[in-house]
N, C-alpha and C positions, 0 to 999 in steps of 0.2 A: 166459240163463236160469240156467245153472249158476252163473255169477258171482253172480247175484242170490240164489240159494239159499245159496251159501257166505256171502255177506254177511249174509243174514237169520239163518242159523244162528249166526254169530259174534255178531251183535247180540243174538239171543235168549240166548246163553250169557253175554254180558256184562251183560244186564239181568235178564230173568225167570228164566232157568234156573240162575243161579249162586246160591250160598247167601248168606244175610245176613252170614255171617262171612267172606266173600271167600275161602273155601277154607282158611282158617287152621286150621279144625277137623280137617283131614286129618291133623294130627299125632296126634290120638286114634286115627284109623283105622290109622295106621302103627304105633301102639303095639299095637293088637289083632292086627295082621298079623305083627308080629315081637316078641312079648312078652319073650322071653329077652334079645334084644339091648337092647331099651329098658330092661329091668330092670337090666341090667349098667351101662348108661349112667347110670341114676338113682343106682345105688350109688356109682359113681365120682365123679359130680358132688357127691353128698352128702358123700363123704369130703373132697373139695377144700374145700367150704364149711365143714364142721365143723372142719377144721384151722385155719381163720382165727378161730374164736370165742374161743380163749384169749387172743388179743391185742386183744380188743375194748376200746375206750376212747373217751372223748368229749372232743373238743377244746374247751376252755373259752374260746377266744378269740372274744369277741363281735364283735371287729372283722372277723372272717372273714365275718360276715353281710353287712357293708357294703362289703367290698373291691371296688374297681373299679366303684363305683356312680355315679360322676359327679364333677362339679366340687367338691362338698363333701369327698369322699374325697381328691381330688387336693390340695385345700388343706390337709387334715389331714396328708397325707404330706409336703408341703413344710414344714409347721410342724415336724413331728417330725424331719425331716432336718436342719433348720437349728438348732433349739434343744433338741431332746428335749422332753418334756412331763412334766407331773405326773401323767399318766394311769396310769402303772404304779407310782406311789409308794405306800408303805404309811404310813398315819398311825397314830401311837401316842398315844392320849389318856390322859394321866396326871392323875388327880384326887387331891387330898389336902386335907382341911380344915386340915392343918398345913403347907401348902406353904411358908409363910414361916419355919418352924422351920429354922434352919441345918442341923441334922442330916438332916432330911427332904430339904431342897434338895440336899445333897451326895449323898444316896442316889440321888436322881433323876439327878444329874450322872453318877454312876458307871454308872447304867443307860444313859444316852445314849452314853457311851463304849463300853460293852459291845456295844450295838447297832451302833455304827460298826465294831467289830472282827468282827462276824458274817460268816461266810464268804459269805453271800448278799448282803451290802451292799457297794456301791462308794462309798458316801458317805451322810452324814446331814445334816439341817439341824435345829437345835434351839437354844433359848436358850443352850445350853452349848457348842455347836460354832461358833456365829457369833462373829466378832470385829469390833471397831470400831477405827478409826484412833487412834493414841496421840499424834499431833502431831509425832513425831520420825521419820516415815517408816515406822514399824512399826505393830503392832496389839496390842491386849490383849483378853482374853475379854470378850464382851458382858455376861455375868453375872459380876461380880467374885468371885474366890475369897477364902477366909479370912474371910468375914463371920461375926460371933459372936452377933448378936442378931436377933430377929424384926423389930425396927424397921429395922435395916440392910437386911435382905432385902426387906422390903415396900417400902422407899423405892427400892431399886435396881430391883426388878421393875416398880414403878409408873412409874418414870422411863422405863424401856425400853419398856413397853407403850404409853405415851403419845407417846413421841418417836421411837422407832426404827421405821421402816416394816416391817422384817421381824418385829420382836417383836410388833407389833400383831396379827399372824396366828398367833402361837405362844403367847401368854400371855392367859389369860382376864381380862376386866376386873375380876372380883372377886378375882383372884390366888389362885384355888383350883385351877387346872389349867394344864398346859402341853401343847403338842403337839410331838411328836418325829416328823420325817419321814425315812423310810428310802428311799434310792434303790437299788433292787435291781440285782443283777448279771444282766442280761438273758440273757447266754449261758449262765450257770450255771442260771438258772431254766428256760430252754428245755430244757436237757439233763436236769435232775432233776425239773422240774415245780413248779408253784405250791404244791402240797400239801407238798412237802419244805421249801420255803422258809418257809411259814407255820408248820409244825411246829417248825422250828429257832428262829424268832423267838418262838414261844410258850414254848419251853423257856427262852429267855433271860429273858423278862419275868416268867415264873412265879417265879423266884428272888426278885424284888423286891416281889411283891404281899404286902400285909399289911393290917391294919385301918386303917393310916394312908395307904396308897398303893393306889389302885385303877387298874388298867390295862386298856384296851380297844384292840384292833386294828381298823382299818377301812381303806377305800380300795378301788379297783377290783380288785386281786388277791384281796382277801377276798370281795368280792361275786361275782367270777367263780368262786371256789372253792366258795362256797355254792350257786351256780347249778349248777355241775358235779356236786356231790354230790346235789343234788335231781334232776338229769337222770338220773344213774345209778340212783337209787332208782326214778324213774319208769319207766325201761326195764325194770327187774326186775318192778315191779308190773304194768305194762301187759302184759307178755308172759305172766307167770304167771297173774294174775287174769283177763285177757282170754281166755286159752286155757281156763281152768277154767270161767268163766262160759259161754263158747260151748259147751263140752262138756255142761254141766249143762242148758242150754236145749235143745240137740240131744236129750239124753236125755228131757227132758220132752215134746218135740215128737214124737219117734219112738217113745217108750215101748219102747226097746230099747237095752241097754248096748252091744252089739256095733255097732248102727247108729250110736250116738253116737260110738263110737271110730272108725268109718269116716269120719264127718263130720269129726272132729277131726284125723285123721292128716295129711290133705293140708295144712290150714293150718299145722300144726306144721312140716312139711318146708318149706313156702313161706317161713315166717319164718326158719328156719335158713339156707335158701339165700340169702335176701335179705340177712341179716346178713353172711354170709360174703362175698358179692360186693361189698357196700358197703365192707367192710373191705379187701378185695383191691384195689378200684379207688381208694378215697379215703384209705385208711390209718387213718381214724378216723371216728366219728360227729361231727356238729355238733349245735347246739341244734335245728336244723330237721330234719336227716336222721334223727335218732333217732326222729322221729314216723313215719317210713316203715314201720318194722316193725309198728307198731300198725295202720296202714292196710292193709298186706298181710294181717295176721292177720284183720281183720274182713271184708275183701273175699273172701279165700279161704274163710272160714266161710260167707259168703252164697252163693257159687257152689257150694260143696259141698252145701249144703242143697237148692238147686235140683236138683242132679244126683241126690242120694239120693231126694228126693221123687218125681221123675219115674220113676226106676228102680223104686221100690216100687209106684208107681201102675200102671206097665205090668205088673209082676209080679202085682199084684192083679187086673188085667184078664184074666189067664190066660196071659200070655206065659211062656215058659221064662225063668228068672232070668238065664241067661247071654245069651240072645237079647235080653232086656230091656236089658242093658248096651249092646249094639250100637244098639238102637233109641233109647235115651236119648242116646247120644253123637251120633246123627244129628240129634236135635231140639235138645238143650241145647247141644251143641258150637258150632254157628254163633252162637247167642245169646251164649254166653260169649265167643266171639271178638269179637263186636261190642261187648259191654260192656267188654272189655279195650281195644279201640280207642278207645272214647269216654273212658275213664279215662286212657288214654295221651295223648289229645289235651289233656285237662285239665291233666295234668302238663307236657306239652310246651309249652303256652301260657305257662307260668310262665318258661320259659327265656329268653324275649325281654326279660324285665324285668331291670333293672340289679341288681348285687349278687352277689358270688360265692356267698354263702350260699343265696340263692334259686335260683340256677342249679344249684348242687350238689343242692339239694332236688328240683328238677325232674328232673335226671338220675337221682337215686336213686329217685324215685317212678316214673319211666318204666321203669327197670330192674326195680323191684319188680312192676310190672304184667306185664311180659314173663315174669318168673320165675313169678309166680302162675299165668299161663295155661299155661305149659309144665308146671308141676307138676300142674295139674288134668287136662291132656290126657294125661299119662303115668302119674302115680301113681294117680289115681282109678280109671281102667279096670283097671289091674293089681290094685289092692286089691279091687275088686268081683268080678273074676273069681276071685281067690284065695279070697274069702269064700264064693263059691258052691261051689267045690271042697272047702272045709273044712266044708261042711254048714250054712252060715248059714240060719236059718229065717226065713220071712216074718213080720215083727212085726205087731202089731195096727195098725189104722188110726190115722192121726195124731190127736193129742189134739184133742178137740172144741173146746177153748178157742181153738185157732188158727183154726178155720173159723167161729167165732162171728160175726165181722163180715161174712162173705161174703153171707149172706141179706139183711142190711141194705143192703149195697152194691148188690146186684141189684135189690132193691125200689126203692131210691132212683133207680137208673138207669131202670127201667121206668115208674115213676110220675111222676118229676119230672126226666127226662133233660134236657129243654131249659131249664127254669128253672135247674137246677144248672149247666149249661153257660154260660148267660148270666151267672149270678152269678160263676162262676169266672173268666170273661174279664174282667168288670168289676173283680173283686178284683185280678187281675194288673195291669190298667191302673192302678188306684189305687196299687198298691205300687211302680210305676215312679217315683213322686214321691220317696220317700225314697232310692231307689237313685241318683237324679241329684243330690240336694241334700246327701247325707251327706258329711262332710268327714273327711280323714285326721286321726289323733291319735296322738301319741307320748307315752308316760309312762315315765320311767326306772324307777320303782318296780315297774312291771309285769314288768320283766326280772329283778328281784331276788327271791330266795326269800322266802316268807312268814316272818314272825317273825325276820327277819335281824338278828342282834345287831350285825353290821358296819354295817348301815344305821342302826340306832338310835344307834350311836356316832358315825356321820357327822352325824346330825342334831344331836347334842349339840355337835359341833364347830361346826356352822352357827350355833348359838345363842350360843356363847361367843366364837369367833374368826372367821377369814376364811371357812372352809368348805373342802370337799374336791371341789367341782365347778368346775374352772377354765374360764374363757372367755379366749381369747387374741386379741390384736390384733397381727399381724405388720406392722411399719412399715418401709418402705424408707427407708434413710438415704442422703444424698448426699455427705457429707464423707469417707466411708470411713475414719473414725478409730476404732480399737478402743476408745479412751477417750472417745468421743462428743464431737464438736465442738459449739460453741455453737448453730449452726443446727439440727443434729440433735437436740440436747438440747431446744430449744424445741418441735420437732415432737413429741417424745416427751411433753413436759410437757402439750401441748394434748390429745393422745390420752388420756393418763393422767387428766386432769381430766374428759374426756368420759365415760370408762368409770366413774370414781368417782362422777360425777353420777348415773349410772343404778343402780349397785350399792350405793352408800353409802360413807361415810367408813371408812377402814381396811380396805377390801375389795379394794384394788388395790395391786400392787407393780410397780415398774419402776425403771429407772435414774433417772427423774425424781422418785422418791419419797424419795430420800435427802437431802432439802434440809437436814435438821437437821445433817448433817455438812458439806455443802458451804458452808452459811451460817456454820459455825464456823471456816472457813478451810481445810478439807481440799480437795484437788483431787479431781476425778472419778476420776483414775487411782488415787489413794490409796484412795478408797472402794471402787472395783471390785476392787482388789488385796486389800483386807481381807476381802471376802466369799469369797475362794478361787476357784480356776480352775473348779471344778465349777459353783458357783452363778453365776459370772460369765457362763457360757454361757446362763443363763436370762434374761439381760438384753440381751446384744448378741453378735452373731457375732464370731468371731476377726478377721475382716477389716473389721469395722465397717460392713458394708453393710446390715445389718438390725438393728432393735431389737425388743424384745418387751415388750408391756404385758399383764400377767396380772391378771384380775379373778376373784374367787371368788364364785360364785353359791350359792344354797341347793342342797342335794343333790336335793331334790324340787322341781321347778318345772314348771308346766304348759307343754305344747308351744306353746300360743297365746301365752303370756306370753314365752316364750323367743324366739319369732319376732319379736314386737313389740320386744323388747329389742335383738336383733341389728339389726333395721331402723332403730331409733332411733339406735344407735351409728354404723351405716354412714352414715346421712343427715347426722349431725352432723359426722363426719369429712370427708365430701365437702363440706359447707358451709364447713368450715374451710380448704378448698383443699388438703388432703392427698391426694395421688393414690397409688394402688397399695397402700393399706393393706388388710389382709385379716383379717376376723374368723373365727375357727375354734375348734377344740377338739372333743373326742369328743362332748360333749353337743350341740354345734351340728351336728356331722356326723350323729349318729343322728336328730335331730329333722328336719332338712331332707332328708336322704337317705331317711328313712322316708316322707316326703311324696311324693318322686319315685317311690320303689319302689311305694308303695300305689296311686298314680294309674296307674302302668304296669300293676300287677296288675289294677286295675279294667278297663282296656282288654283285658287278657289274658282276664279272666273273660268279658267280653262276646263276645270273639272265640271263646272256647271254646264258649260256648252256641250261637252261630250255626253254627260249624263242625260241632258234634255234631248239630245238628238237620238240617243238610244231609247229614251222613254217614248218619243214620238214614233219611232220604228215599232216598238212593242205595242203601243196603243193602236196603231193602224194595221198592225200585223203585216208590215211590209218594209223591208230594208230600203226598197226603191223610193218609197215615200220619204223615209228619213233622209236619204241621199238628196232628194229633190229639195228638202227643206234646209239643207246645210248652207248653201250660198246665201239665200235671203236672210237667214238667221245670223250668220257670222259677219256678213258685210257691214251692218250698222256698227258693230263693236269695233271691228278692225278699222273702219273709216274714221270713227271718233278718235281712236288711238293715234291714227295717222295725223289727225288734226292737232292733237296734243303734242306730238313729236315735231310736227312742222312749225308750230308756234313756240316751241321751247318751253311749254308749260310743265312738261314732265308728268309723272304719275304721282298724285297726291292721295291722301286718305279718302276724301269724298269722291275723287274722280273714279277710282276703281270701284267704289260702292255704286256710283252712278252707272258705270258700265255694266256691272253685274246685274243690277235691278232692271236697267233698260233692256238688257238681253232677255230677261225673264218676261218682260211686258211685250217686247217686240215680237216674241214668238207667238203671242196671242193671235195677231192677225194671220200669221202663217197657218196656225192650227185651224182657225175658222175657215180659211180658204180651202185647206186640204180636206176638212170635214165635209164641206159642201161638195167639193169635187168627188170625194169617195162616196158620199151619199148618192150623188147622181149616177156614179158608176155601178154601185152595188145594190141600191134600193130602187132607183128609178129606171135602170136599164139603159142609161145613156151611153153613147160611145165616148171614146177618149176626148176628141176635140169638142164634141157637143157638150160634154160635162165641164170642160175648161171654160167655154164660152158662157154656158149657163151660170156658172159660179161667178164669173166676172160681172155679168149683168145683174145677178141677184144680190151680191154683197159688195160689189166694187164701191158703190156709194157709201156703204156702211164702213168700209175700210178707210175711205177718205174722211168720213165724218168722225170716226173714232180717233184717227190720227190728229185731226184738227182739234178735237176736244182735249186729247192728251197733251198736245203742244200748248194749247191756250191755257189749260189748267196749270201746266208746269212752267210756262214762260214767266209767270209771275215770280217764281223762285229765282229767276235770273236777275231780278231787280232787288234782291235781298241786300241789306246793309252789311251782311257778313259775306266777305269775298268767297269763302269756301262754299257756302250755301248757294251763292249766285253762280259759281262755277258748276256746281251740281246741276242747277236748272239749265244752264246753257248746254252742257253736254247731253243732258237728258233729252232736250228738244232736238239737238242735232242727231242723236241716235234714232229717235222716233222718225225724224224726217227721212233719214237714210233707210229706215225699216219700211217706210211707205214705198220708196223706190224699189226695194227688194221684193216686197209682196205684190205690188201692183204691176211691175214691169219685168223684173227678173224671173219671179216664180212662174207666171204663165208662159214666158218664153222658154224656160227650162223644161216645163211639162210638154209643150208643143214641140220644141226642138229635140226632145228626147225620143220622140216618135215611138217606135215599137218597144223601146225599153220600158215605157210607161203604159203602153196599150195592154200588155199582158199582166194585169195585176190580179192577185188571188181574190176570188169572191166576186169578180166582175162578170159582165155579160160575156166578154170574150173568153175569159178563163173557164166559165161554165160550158160554153159552146165547145171549147177545146176538149173538155173532159167528158163530153157527151150528155151534159145536163141540159134541161130545157131552159132557154133564155127567159129572163124575167121580163114581164110585160111592163113597159114604161108607164109611170103614173103621169097625171096631168101636170104640166110645167108651164111656166110663163115664158 
């Protein structure tokens, strides 16, 4: 009997008698019990985090997002190790209507040599640095020196443009422009940064710009630099504007300046703590982790609003303001703990997806959730207690506008609960269709800052010459001849023709493209020696075991077309009997790896939804409550996916991340609603309908306010100069807007429309009456 009693008590404690926050809210009770010690710890931790802020920086390496993401990243690494790539090169587009004027040509030649001598350059490739065999075992400049007439220059450039494979990609067909390629010193660039390199190159070219010579820089380092600048600007805007908007909305909602400051203080510290810890652990922000601070800001604002709303409500009910803090902590603390857990699950689900960038984002987001919760459970109670001691006066009732939708929600639930429930379920089922049929999509221009001058220059190069978006084919060779034996040459020639057949004439370079020299009697050894040791490595490895064929695609190419292009090239190479050839490049990596990552993130999103629904059921000790939360929780996600599908945007890397995190945050309002509903049923002895009505009246305004704050704080992201970040903000706001519909209109209707299904919940008045227990006397309610 005793053993049975012990077991029953343990079971009761593990199921009915424990809090929905699994006891994590005890941190708040610890704060109230030892306020001085906790205040000291808060100050010390704040000092640690604030000390990291001065070294805040954003790592502009886009490859970091895809690192260790699978076979395509491995192929790119093998390519880089064996040949190096054109991915880090800087392209200098020089246009001049008087390019054939000998004086202008020599001015540009001098520019090319100055760029070669730049401290950040280890080499260059241009019409002036390339040489061609002279027939006597030596070489001469590809662009002859000492020309005196425009006719001589035009004839020389036209001959090179038409017959020399390298010149085809460096001289425009109309002879009005040339391309100079700079190979950066990677060690120096890593040490001093891309910005220093670009500034140095701009200083060099600025001396040569005139009415006759126009110069533009482009290439991946320029795109990355623009992205980095935009990301830093975003970080400042998101933090400052998001904080300011949240504070203004809190002021509007509470009609109290001091109350608004109390709401804003915790989010401010949560953001500073998050920034400090991310910098301490990762050393820098990435293009993804920089979003975490914005998410922490809006989540902390939302939870602060729930805390303040409930505290003021208890105070207005007649509680002592200090005692109201304790009572609020007991009610809101467990719900906040559960919302933190659900958001933590959403972030954690991302970690199983491939890609270093996504995994860092998952870790940073999970860390941000923990920091936000700790901040709320320590800073908020301390601030409220201090405010009471300093004489903070009870403000007026919350702004009427926030509660305006509440009567409509209650009327809809009581007059059309079942029809709304049925319609909501059918809508969710219908929205499952686009969720399963939508396809991943990758677009490079979405990663480049809006109005990018470097992208415009790249598109100009696309139109005139080879382009700045290389596609590579790494070809295994069998003769191991550094000068390429006849059998290996034939293999390279076949691959070269296959790639050229897909990309177009003059868009491919390889050792097999120098036929104009070999057919003139020069040996391959002479030709390869003439291009210099640096460029030679772009054609064949030093041991002759591998050759490289490089094609130049348009800078902007749809992911679907690129995948078709790669598949066609691979199929033709296989049909030609060439084994072991590997198509790669950064654009190939990002397109295919994005597909893999997005599909994995889709699975993570599905897992996150299921796990969180189960977690809600376990937390409330009722599968019926978990079932009630299903529709309002999945509706925002499915609705947003439906929007992406309808607009043809497809699933992209940041869109799936936005959906996953938006789900984790959207669940917060649902949990707070259900927490108040169950508190009314189990602790205050209210009936089913009375508890739904009481919950709507008590926190309906808070749900509206938190949604407005979340949307206002995140809508700023939608104006980012980076299209991917802007899309993240747009989808996030859309998801939260749909979540408001789900929590304010769908959830009450489902609870009311469910009737007896929800009336008999374990631990409620009806349940205890049914089991013969004495009903709980209701406490005072508003």
